[in-house]
Structure formats: structure tokens, C-alpha cells
C-alpha positions as CSV (number, residue, x, y, z in Angstrom):
1,A,-13.4,-77.2,-127.3
2,N,-10.0,-78.7,-128.4
3,E,-8.4,-78.4,-124.8
4,F,-11.7,-79.9,-123.4
5,A,-11.5,-82.8,-125.8
6,L,-7.7,-83.2,-125.0
7,A,-8.3,-83.0,-121.1
8,I,-11.0,-85.9,-121.6
9,H,-8.7,-88.1,-123.8
10,D,-5.6,-87.5,-121.3
11,S,-7.8,-87.8,-118.1
12,G,-6.0,-84.4,-117.3
13,D,-7.3,-81.7,-115.1
14,L,-9.0,-78.7,-116.7
15,A,-10.3,-75.2,-115.4
16,V,-12.7,-73.0,-117.2
17,L,-12.8,-69.5,-115.9
18,L,-15.6,-66.8,-116.9
19,L,-15.0,-63.4,-116.2
20,D,-17.2,-60.4,-116.4
21,I,-16.3,-56.7,-115.7
22,D,-18.5,-55.6,-112.9
23,H,-21.1,-52.9,-113.6
24,F,-19.6,-52.2,-117.3
25,K,-22.8,-50.9,-118.8
26,I,-22.8,-48.0,-116.4
27,V,-19.3,-47.3,-116.6
28,N,-19.7,-47.3,-120.6
29,D,-22.7,-45.2,-120.5
30,K,-20.9,-42.6,-118.1
31,Y,-17.7,-42.3,-120.1
32,G,-18.6,-43.4,-123.6
33,H,-17.8,-46.2,-125.9
34,Q,-14.1,-45.0,-126.6
35,A,-13.5,-45.2,-122.8
36,G,-15.4,-48.6,-122.8
37,D,-13.1,-50.1,-125.4
38,E,-10.0,-48.8,-123.5
39,I,-11.2,-50.5,-120.4
40,L,-11.8,-53.6,-122.3
41,R,-8.2,-53.4,-123.7
42,C,-6.7,-52.8,-120.4
43,V,-8.7,-55.7,-118.6
44,S,-7.8,-58.1,-121.4
45,G,-4.1,-57.4,-121.0
46,A,-4.3,-57.7,-117.2
47,I,-5.9,-61.2,-117.9
48,S,-3.3,-62.1,-120.4
49,E,-0.4,-61.0,-118.0
50,S,-1.7,-63.7,-115.4
51,L,-1.8,-66.4,-118.2
52,T,1.0,-68.7,-119.8
53,N,1.3,-69.2,-123.5
54,E,-0.5,-72.6,-123.0
55,D,-3.7,-71.1,-121.5
56,Q,-6.4,-69.9,-123.9
57,L,-8.1,-66.3,-123.5
58,A,-11.1,-65.5,-125.6
59,R,-13.7,-62.6,-125.4
60,Y,-16.9,-64.4,-124.6
61,G,-19.3,-61.5,-124.8
62,G,-19.8,-57.7,-124.6
63,E,-17.7,-57.5,-121.2
64,E,-17.2,-61.1,-120.7
65,F,-14.1,-63.3,-121.2
66,A,-13.4,-67.0,-121.0
67,V,-10.0,-68.7,-120.1
68,V,-9.3,-72.3,-120.6
69,L,-6.4,-73.6,-118.3
70,A,-5.3,-77.1,-119.4
71,G,-3.7,-79.4,-116.9
72,M,-4.5,-77.0,-114.1
73,K,-5.4,-78.3,-110.7
74,L,-8.2,-76.5,-108.8
75,D,-6.0,-74.8,-106.2
76,H,-3.6,-73.4,-108.9
77,A,-6.5,-72.2,-111.1
78,V,-8.0,-70.4,-108.3
79,S,-4.9,-68.8,-107.4
80,I,-4.7,-67.6,-111.2
81,A,-8.3,-66.2,-111.0
82,E,-7.3,-64.2,-107.9
83,S,-4.3,-63.0,-109.5
84,I,-6.4,-61.6,-112.4
85,R,-9.0,-60.2,-110.1
86,E,-6.3,-58.2,-108.3
87,R,-4.6,-57.0,-111.4
88,V,-8.1,-55.6,-112.8
89,E,-8.7,-54.2,-109.5
90,Q,-5.4,-52.2,-109.5
91,L,-5.6,-51.0,-112.9
92,N,-5.2,-47.1,-113.5
93,F,-7.6,-45.2,-115.7
94,D,-6.2,-41.7,-115.0
95,R,-6.8,-40.8,-118.7
96,I,-10.4,-41.4,-118.4
97,D,-11.0,-40.5,-114.7
98,P,-8.6,-40.6,-111.8
99,S,-11.3,-41.9,-109.4
100,L,-12.4,-44.8,-112.0
101,R,-12.0,-48.4,-110.5
102,V,-12.9,-51.2,-112.2
103,T,-13.5,-54.8,-110.8
104,I,-14.2,-58.1,-112.2
105,S,-16.3,-61.1,-111.0
106,I,-15.1,-64.6,-111.8
107,G,-16.7,-67.9,-112.0
108,V,-14.3,-71.1,-111.9
109,K,-15.2,-74.7,-112.9
110,A,-12.2,-77.2,-112.4
111,G,-11.5,-81.1,-112.3
112,I,-11.0,-83.7,-114.4
113,P,-13.7,-83.9,-117.3
114,K,-15.5,-87.4,-117.8
115,S,-16.2,-88.7,-121.3
116,S,-19.9,-88.0,-120.6
117,N,-19.2,-84.2,-120.0
118,T,-19.4,-81.7,-122.8
119,S,-17.7,-78.4,-122.8
120,D,-21.1,-76.7,-122.7
121,E,-21.7,-78.2,-119.4
122,W,-18.5,-76.9,-118.0
123,I,-19.0,-73.5,-119.4
124,N,-22.4,-73.5,-117.9
125,E,-21.0,-74.4,-114.5
126,A,-18.4,-71.7,-114.7
127,D,-21.3,-69.3,-115.6
128,Q,-23.3,-70.5,-112.5
129,A,-20.3,-69.7,-110.4
130,L,-19.9,-66.4,-112.3
131,Y,-23.3,-65.6,-111.2
132,E,-22.9,-66.4,-107.7
133,S,-19.9,-64.0,-107.5
134,K,-21.9,-61.4,-108.7
135,E,-24.8,-62.2,-106.5
136,N,-22.6,-62.1,-103.4
137,G,-21.4,-58.7,-104.0
138,R,-18.9,-59.0,-107.2
139,N,-15.2,-58.5,-107.4
140,Q,-14.7,-62.0,-106.2
141,V,-13.9,-65.5,-107.4
142,T,-16.5,-68.5,-107.0
143,V,-15.7,-72.1,-107.7
144,R,-17.5,-75.0,-108.9
145,Q,-16.0,-78.5,-108.6
């Protein structure tokens, strides 16, 4: 919320990414909660590797993450989202199962917030984009402007 308020005050670009591990419940049920925890740590690490110190990453739910990119124009935010998606897709889980591949769906809301906008509205827009990513086959990035 702080980054959101600053972006409104500065009339700066802002991007909110919501990320969800595809079919995580199935993976968690098949391999167990310890494996699920390891997958969450690895995915979180892959997300972090794509971000700078100014970006903010938070776990948003069970297998969902939120990223706030302050001062980030749409094309750069989409590039970061794609980088995250690719990193996650390339993760290796040999210790759990050599054939296990994990993917992530991402929703992006980017632009310049207006003073009438709320952070909840932006998160909702990113969530709608995330839902579209899942509906359209998962392992992809969908954008709302």
C-alpha cells in the first residue's frame, strides 16, 4: 500500500503482479507437504532472482505471491513477469521427482494510478488478469492496463 500511495503522489508508473503456482494442490497432495514447502521456497527464490531490491515480494496466499514494481512501465513489468515465468518453468526438483515440472500463471496490472484508485482495485485487476491466465491454459502472463 505504501508503494501505491507513493506512485499516486508522484504520478509514477506502478505494476502489480499476482502469481499463482499452477496445479499446486495436486502436486502437494501427490508429493506431500514437505515437498510442497520446498516447491514454495524454490518458486519464491526464482521470483526474487528476477527482482531488484526496490521491488516488493509477498506471499499472498497458499501458493500465491504478489509483487509490487514501483516506477515500472508496462513493457518492463511484462518482461519481468515473463522472466519469472521462465525461471519457474526451468526449476529442477530432482530430489522430489526428476519428472516434476512446476509452472506459474501471472496477472499484471500496470499503469499510472489515479488518486481515485485504491490498492484493492489494482490487486483485483491483477487478480482478474491472473484468472484469465489460468482460464487460457496456465503458464502464461496476462495484462490489464
